[in-house]
C-alpha positions as CSV (number, residue, x, y, z in Angstrom):
1,M,55.1,37.4,144.5
2,S,55.9,40.7,142.6
3,N,56.0,40.9,138.5
4,N,57.8,43.3,136.6
5,S,55.1,45.7,136.0
6,S,54.9,46.4,139.9
7,L,58.9,46.7,139.8
8,N,60.0,50.5,139.2
9,E,63.1,50.5,140.8
10,F,66.4,48.2,141.5
11,V,68.9,48.9,144.3
12,L,72.4,49.0,143.0
13,L,75.6,47.5,145.6
14,L,77.6,50.3,146.8
15,F,80.7,50.3,147.5
16,A,81.4,51.7,150.6
17,Y,78.5,52.4,153.2
18,T,80.8,54.9,155.8
19,R,80.0,58.1,154.4
20,E,83.8,59.2,154.6
21,L,84.6,55.8,151.7
22,Q,82.0,56.8,149.4
23,L,83.1,60.2,149.2
24,L,86.3,58.4,148.6
25,H,84.6,56.0,145.9
26,F,83.3,59.1,144.0
27,S,86.6,60.7,144.2
28,L,88.3,57.7,142.6
29,F,85.7,57.1,140.1
30,L,85.1,60.9,139.4
31,G,89.7,61.0,138.5
32,I,89.5,57.5,136.1
33,Y,86.6,58.6,134.3
34,L,88.0,62.0,133.4
35,A,91.4,61.2,132.6
36,T,89.7,58.0,130.6
37,L,87.3,61.4,128.9
38,L,90.5,63.2,127.8
39,A,92.9,60.0,126.5
40,N,90.0,58.8,124.4
41,G,88.9,62.5,123.2
42,L,92.8,63.0,122.3
43,I,92.7,60.4,120.5
44,I,89.6,60.6,118.2
45,T,90.5,64.3,118.1
46,A,94.0,63.3,116.9
47,I,92.5,60.9,114.4
48,A,89.7,62.9,113.2
49,C,92.0,65.8,112.2
50,D,95.9,64.6,111.1
51,H,95.1,63.3,107.6
52,R,98.4,61.2,108.5
53,L,96.5,59.0,110.4
54,H,93.7,58.4,107.8
55,T,94.3,54.6,107.6
56,P,92.8,52.1,108.6
57,M,94.5,50.9,111.8
58,Y,94.1,55.0,113.2
59,F,90.2,54.3,112.1
60,F,89.3,50.9,113.8
61,L,91.4,52.8,116.9
62,L,88.9,55.6,116.7
63,N,86.1,53.1,117.1
64,L,87.5,51.4,119.9
65,S,88.1,54.9,121.5
66,L,84.5,55.3,120.7
67,L,83.6,52.2,122.4
68,D,85.4,52.4,125.1
69,L,84.0,56.4,125.8
70,G,80.5,54.8,125.7
71,S,81.2,51.8,128.0
72,I,82.8,53.5,130.7
73,S,79.9,56.2,130.7
74,T,77.4,53.4,131.0
75,T,78.8,52.4,134.5
76,V,80.6,54.6,136.3
77,P,78.8,57.6,136.3
78,K,75.2,56.4,137.6
79,S,77.7,54.6,140.8
80,M,79.2,58.3,141.2
81,A,76.0,60.1,141.9
82,N,74.8,56.9,143.9
83,S,78.0,57.3,146.7
84,L,77.6,61.2,146.5
85,W,73.8,61.3,147.2
86,D,74.5,58.1,149.5
87,T,71.4,56.3,147.5
88,R,71.1,53.0,146.0
89,A,68.6,53.2,143.4
90,I,68.4,52.7,139.8
91,S,64.8,53.3,137.7
92,Y,64.0,50.3,136.1
93,S,64.2,51.8,132.8
94,G,67.7,53.0,133.6
95,C,68.9,49.4,134.8
96,A,67.1,48.2,131.0
97,A,69.3,51.1,129.6
98,Q,72.6,50.4,131.4
99,V,71.9,46.1,130.8
100,F,71.4,47.0,126.4
101,L,74.2,49.5,126.4
102,V,77.0,47.2,128.9
103,V,75.9,44.2,126.2
104,F,76.4,46.7,123.0
105,L,79.3,48.6,123.9
106,F,81.5,45.0,125.1
107,G,80.1,42.9,122.8
108,G,80.7,46.1,119.6
109,E,84.0,46.0,121.4
110,F,85.0,42.7,120.7
111,S,84.2,42.4,117.5
112,L,86.2,45.2,117.0
113,L,89.6,43.6,118.2
114,T,88.8,40.8,116.2
115,V,88.8,42.8,113.1
116,M,92.1,45.0,114.3
117,A,93.4,41.2,114.3
118,Y,92.5,41.0,110.9
119,D,93.8,44.4,109.9
120,R,96.9,43.5,111.5
121,Y,96.6,40.0,109.7
122,V,97.2,41.7,106.1
123,A,99.4,44.7,106.7
124,I,101.8,41.9,107.5
125,C,101.1,38.7,106.1
126,R,99.8,40.6,103.0
127,P,101.3,44.1,102.5
128,L,101.0,44.2,99.0
129,H,97.2,43.5,99.0
130,Y,96.8,45.8,102.2
131,G,95.4,49.1,99.9
132,T,92.4,45.8,98.2
133,L,91.4,44.2,101.0
134,L,91.0,47.1,103.4
135,G,90.1,50.2,101.4
136,S,88.3,52.5,102.9
137,R,85.0,51.1,101.9
138,A,85.5,47.9,103.3
139,C,86.8,49.5,106.5
140,V,82.8,51.4,106.8
141,K,81.4,48.0,106.2
142,M,83.7,46.2,108.5
143,A,82.6,49.3,111.4
144,V,79.1,49.0,110.4
145,A,78.9,45.5,110.8
146,V,80.9,45.8,114.3
147,W,78.4,48.4,115.8
148,A,75.3,46.3,113.9
149,S,76.0,43.6,115.6
150,G,76.2,44.9,118.9
151,F,73.0,46.7,118.7
152,L,71.2,43.3,117.5
153,N,73.1,41.5,120.2
154,A,72.2,43.8,122.9
155,L,68.1,44.1,121.7
156,L,67.6,40.2,121.9
157,H,69.5,39.8,125.4
158,T,68.0,42.7,127.1
159,G,64.5,41.6,125.3
160,N,64.5,38.9,126.7
161,T,65.9,39.5,130.0
162,F,63.2,41.7,131.1
163,S,60.7,39.8,129.8
164,M,60.9,37.5,132.5
165,P,58.9,37.4,135.5
166,L,61.5,39.1,138.2
167,C,60.1,37.6,141.3
168,R,62.9,37.4,143.7
169,G,63.3,41.3,145.4
170,N,65.3,43.9,143.4
171,E,68.2,43.8,144.9
172,V,71.2,43.6,142.4
173,E,74.7,42.1,143.7
174,Q,76.5,45.2,141.0
175,F,77.1,48.1,141.1
176,F,75.5,48.0,137.9
177,C,72.8,46.3,135.8
178,E,74.0,43.1,134.2
179,I,72.6,40.1,133.1
180,P,73.7,37.6,135.1
181,Q,72.7,39.2,138.4
182,I,69.5,40.0,137.1
183,L,69.0,36.8,136.4
184,K,69.6,35.9,139.5
185,L,65.8,37.8,140.7
186,S,64.1,35.7,138.2
187,C,61.4,33.0,139.0
188,S,60.9,32.0,135.2
189,D,61.8,28.4,133.6
190,S,62.3,30.8,130.3
191,Y,65.8,31.5,132.2
192,F,66.7,28.0,130.0
193,R,66.1,30.6,127.0
194,E,68.6,32.9,128.0
195,A,70.8,30.3,128.4
196,G,70.5,29.2,125.3
197,L,71.2,32.7,124.5
198,F,74.3,32.8,125.9
199,L,75.9,29.5,124.6
200,V,75.0,30.9,121.0
201,N,77.2,34.0,122.3
202,A,80.1,32.0,123.9
203,C,80.1,29.9,120.3
204,L,80.8,33.6,118.7
205,V,83.2,34.4,121.0
206,F,85.0,31.4,121.1
207,G,85.0,31.8,117.0
208,C,86.5,35.2,117.2
209,F,89.1,34.3,120.0
210,V,90.1,31.2,117.4
211,F,90.2,33.6,114.8
212,I,92.6,36.5,116.5
213,V,94.9,33.7,117.8
214,V,94.8,31.9,114.6
215,S,95.6,35.2,112.8
216,Y,98.4,36.4,115.4
217,V,100.0,32.5,115.1
218,Q,100.9,33.2,111.1
219,I,101.5,36.9,112.1
220,F,104.4,35.7,114.1
221,T,105.6,33.1,111.8
222,A,105.6,35.9,109.0
223,V,107.5,38.4,111.6
224,L,110.3,35.8,112.6
225,R,110.9,35.4,108.8
226,I,111.8,39.2,108.3
227,P,116.1,39.3,107.6
228,S,115.8,42.3,109.7
229,E,116.1,43.1,113.4
230,Q,115.1,46.7,112.8
231,G,112.1,45.5,110.3
232,R,111.1,42.5,112.8
233,H,111.3,45.2,116.2
234,K,108.7,47.8,113.7
235,A,106.6,44.8,113.1
236,F,106.2,43.3,116.4
237,S,106.0,46.9,117.8
238,M,103.2,47.2,115.7
239,C,101.1,44.4,116.8
240,L,101.6,44.6,120.7
241,P,99.4,47.4,121.6
242,H,96.5,45.1,120.3
243,I,97.7,41.9,121.7
244,T,97.9,43.8,124.7
245,V,94.0,45.5,124.8
246,V,92.6,42.2,123.5
247,S,94.8,39.9,126.6
248,L,93.1,42.5,128.8
249,F,89.6,42.3,127.5
250,I,89.4,38.7,127.3
251,S,91.1,38.0,130.6
252,T,89.1,40.2,133.0
253,S,85.9,39.2,131.2
254,F,86.5,35.4,131.2
255,F,87.4,35.4,134.6
256,A,84.6,38.1,135.7
257,Y,82.0,35.5,134.3
258,L,83.0,31.7,134.4
259,K,85.2,32.2,137.5
260,P,84.1,29.1,139.4
261,R,80.8,29.7,142.1
262,F,82.4,28.5,145.2
263,I,85.3,31.8,144.9
264,S,82.2,33.9,144.3
265,S,80.9,36.4,146.5
266,P,79.6,40.3,146.2
267,A,83.2,41.9,147.1
268,L,84.9,39.9,144.7
269,D,82.7,40.2,142.1
270,L,82.4,44.0,142.6
271,V,86.5,44.2,142.0
272,V,86.4,42.0,139.2
273,A,83.5,44.3,137.4
274,V,86.0,47.6,138.4
275,L,88.6,45.2,136.5
276,Y,86.2,44.6,132.9
277,A,84.2,47.6,132.9
278,V,86.0,50.2,134.4
279,V,89.8,49.3,133.8
280,P,90.0,48.3,129.8
281,P,88.5,51.8,128.6
282,A,90.7,53.7,130.9
283,V,93.8,52.3,129.8
284,N,93.2,51.1,126.3
285,P,94.7,55.1,124.7
286,I,97.6,54.4,127.1
287,I,98.8,51.3,125.6
288,Y,98.0,52.2,121.8
289,S,99.7,55.4,122.2
290,M,103.2,54.5,124.4
291,R,104.5,53.0,121.6
292,N,102.8,54.6,118.6
293,K,105.3,57.3,117.7
294,E,102.4,58.9,114.5
295,L,100.1,59.0,117.1
296,K,102.2,60.9,119.9
297,H,103.5,63.0,116.7
298,A,99.8,64.1,116.2
299,L,99.0,64.6,119.8
């Protein structure tokens, strides 16, 4: 029986085992990664440099782009390197760092999407109080809360996961290190400790989800009362990108973690992981810039 002190590395799942397919995987991921870096980098630069975009909505969008850049940079480059060099190894510390950053950045993103729903609610349902409720100080405090909550949550989960004795080999059935796959290697009763943490997290996620849904029910009620069709169209176009991003993030994440065990397989888990870890950071900038004239103009 091996314990954590004798574990020097983990073995990740590869997308392909033939050299041609490995190089194809490397090329596809490289293209997606560079496009994501460029798109999110352009949004960050445009918002930072154009004073007309110094509003709460764009401030939160800048934070979203930073989180997207971080999350895709945590998972994709290592997978690309493994395919290029035909290896499956990741060091113990590298795996722990991946787990920490994945929980930190994805948790932060969900918190931020909740804050952005509040921003849309205030803008449409309480426009006269927008400057008061979402002043620069309030926005900075919300952003700090988002990043700090993600950091503390990640610290708690990573510390708990890697404090468990791991005695069932070192093969992680995923292309990056994630907690459910690490827990499969655990031989300890402290597994229930992590299950307890997941339950607390699930309650918090559900609370955020309910908040987003209630916010949009009130938003749509207010929008439908707007007499002019142009006003209704403008209000809907303000909310549509956020609704699309939230739907994409929640649907892919929920399917990844709540899908029935009987349909689970390494190949399906791999595809689902790409859907929630690679696709949202890549398409979020496109979703936000497609219908946004101010952002298009700034770009």
